[in-house]
TIDO-462912 format. One record per residue (C-alpha): residue number from 0; residue in one letter; x, y, z. Coordinates in nm, 4 decimals. Layout:
<atoms>
{NUM,"a",{X,Y,Z}},
...
</atoms>
This chain:
<atoms>
{0,"m",{0.0000,0.0000,0.0000}},
{1,"s",{0.1664,0.3190,-0.1160}},
{2,"d",{0.0106,0.5368,0.1552}},
{3,"c",{0.1125,0.3073,0.4448}},
{4,"i",{0.4217,0.4348,0.6275}},
{5,"f",{0.5178,0.0836,0.7416}},
{6,"c",{0.4871,-0.0528,0.3866}},
{7,"r",{0.7154,0.2304,0.2742}},
{8,"i",{0.9660,0.1457,0.5500}},
{9,"i",{0.9591,-0.2215,0.4494}},
{10,"a",{1.0140,-0.1216,0.0844}},
{11,"g",{1.3174,0.0858,0.1871}},
{12,"e",{1.1580,0.4163,0.0826}},
{13,"i",{1.1799,0.5537,0.4371}},
{14,"p",{1.4897,0.4908,0.6495}},
{15,"s",{1.4622,0.2901,0.9706}},
{16,"q",{1.6881,0.1261,1.2244}},
{17,"k",{1.6398,-0.2448,1.1575}},
{18,"v",{1.7271,-0.4873,1.4327}},
{19,"y",{1.5998,-0.7998,1.2522}},
{20,"e",{1.4815,-0.9055,0.9079}},
{21,"d",{1.3788,-1.2249,0.7358}},
{22,"e",{1.1521,-1.3190,0.4452}},
{23,"k",{0.8287,-1.2606,0.6425}},
{24,"m",{0.8969,-0.9685,0.8761}},
{25,"i",{1.1257,-0.6948,0.9978}},
{26,"a",{1.1823,-0.5468,1.3423}},
{27,"i",{1.2737,-0.1791,1.3695}},
{28,"k",{1.3439,0.0633,1.6520}},
{29,"d",{1.0420,0.2787,1.7360}},
{30,"v",{1.1014,0.6453,1.6490}},
{31,"a",{0.9251,0.7539,1.9707}},
{32,"p",{1.0332,0.4882,2.2226}},
{33,"a",{0.8290,0.4383,2.5402}},
{34,"a",{1.1256,0.2650,2.7084}},
{35,"p",{1.4985,0.2091,2.6494}},
{36,"v",{1.4062,-0.0926,2.4339}},
{37,"h",{1.1112,-0.0374,2.2018}},
{38,"v",{1.0971,-0.2173,1.8703}},
{39,"l",{0.8158,-0.2817,1.6256}},
{40,"l",{0.7717,-0.6197,1.4589}},
{41,"l",{0.6197,-0.5612,1.1146}},
{42,"p",{0.4954,-0.8251,0.8718}},
{43,"k",{0.6204,-0.7598,0.5199}},
{44,"q",{0.2723,-0.8313,0.3862}},
{45,"h",{0.0215,-0.5579,0.4649}},
{46,"y",{-0.2585,-0.6382,0.7073}},
{47,"d",{-0.4561,-0.3534,0.8634}},
{48,"n",{-0.4531,-0.5127,1.2084}},
{49,"i",{-0.4535,-0.8422,1.3955}},
{50,"m",{-0.8191,-0.9011,1.3057}},
{51,"t",{-0.7357,-0.9199,0.9348}},
{52,"a",{-0.3979,-1.0930,0.9638}},
{53,"d",{-0.3106,-1.4507,0.8789}},
{54,"p",{-0.3055,-1.6298,1.2182}},
{55,"e",{-0.0053,-1.8381,1.1112}},
{56,"l",{0.1906,-1.5211,1.0381}},
{57,"v",{0.1027,-1.3765,1.3799}},
{58,"k",{0.2160,-1.7048,1.5375}},
{59,"y",{0.5405,-1.6859,1.3370}},
{60,"m",{0.6055,-1.3270,1.4478}},
{61,"l",{0.5367,-1.4070,1.8132}},
{62,"g",{0.7765,-1.6984,1.7761}},
{63,"k",{1.0550,-1.4447,1.7055}},
{64,"v",{0.9990,-1.2595,2.0341}},
{65,"e",{1.2391,-1.4765,2.2367}},
{66,"t",{1.5178,-1.4261,1.9828}},
{67,"l",{1.4615,-1.0504,1.9772}},
{68,"a",{1.4252,-1.0206,2.3556}},
{69,"t",{1.7555,-1.2058,2.3945}},
{70,"q",{1.9274,-0.9943,2.1271}},
{71,"l",{1.7988,-0.6723,2.2852}},
{72,"g",{1.8938,-0.7763,2.6397}},
{73,"v",{1.5480,-0.7828,2.7972}},
{74,"k",{1.4722,-1.1549,2.8108}},
{75,"e",{1.5893,-1.2097,3.1677}},
{76,"k",{1.4446,-0.9019,3.3409}},
{77,"g",{1.1183,-0.8876,3.1461}},
{78,"f",{0.9419,-0.6985,2.8725}},
{79,"r",{0.5976,-0.6273,2.7356}},
{80,"i",{0.4363,-0.7266,2.4058}},
{81,"v",{0.1571,-0.4990,2.2799}},
{82,"i",{-0.0688,-0.5262,1.9763}},
{83,"n",{-0.2954,-0.2225,1.9490}},
{84,"t",{-0.6055,-0.2696,1.7354}},
{85,"g",{-0.8328,0.0073,1.6105}},
{86,"k",{-0.8572,0.3706,1.7126}},
{87,"e",{-0.9894,0.3056,2.0636}},
{88,"g",{-0.7247,0.0375,2.1087}},
{89,"g",{-0.4521,0.2935,2.0428}},
{90,"q",{-0.3529,0.1809,1.6916}},
{91,"s",{-0.2018,0.4817,1.5134}},
{92,"v",{-0.0797,0.3090,1.1943}},
{93,"n",{-0.3148,0.0747,1.0106}},
{94,"h",{-0.0544,-0.1944,0.9453}},
{95,"l",{-0.0301,-0.4809,1.1921}},
{96,"h",{0.2643,-0.4263,1.4248}},
{97,"i",{0.3752,-0.5779,1.7512}},
{98,"h",{0.5510,-0.3613,2.0088}},
{99,"l",{0.8294,-0.5213,2.2142}},
{100,"i",{0.8991,-0.2858,2.5043}},
{101,"g",{1.1453,-0.3226,2.7911}},
{102,"g",{1.4639,-0.2074,2.9549}},
{103,"k",{1.2891,-0.0498,3.2541}},
{104,"e",{1.0143,-0.1371,3.4992}},
{105,"l",{0.6834,-0.0876,3.3217}},
{106,"g",{0.3757,0.0254,3.5116}},
{107,"w",{0.0223,-0.1110,3.4996}},
{108,"p",{-0.2254,-0.0206,3.3695}},
{109,"p",{-0.0372,0.0978,3.0623}},
{110,"c",{-0.2550,0.4025,2.9899}},
</atoms>
């Protein structure tokens, strides 16, 4: 989708700080991090949100969390995974993305 910022990042049209890439997804540093570690896991195929995504792809992406948490140094102390869906759910970009957030103690509730 030409108007989707994440599709443009995936296509290399907009620069990003990649921390991981394979044939199905990329992980990039968030430009407005909520914690010292804040990366976004993006499927290379466009899906508006988790409700429209291929469940096997979501499973695949979640399967990469341990590798990324280890690589980013948050596996042992803890981290948070967030998937915002829809406007009221806090989704600001209509392209499925998974936040991996850590590197500090995170409060609850998150809002």
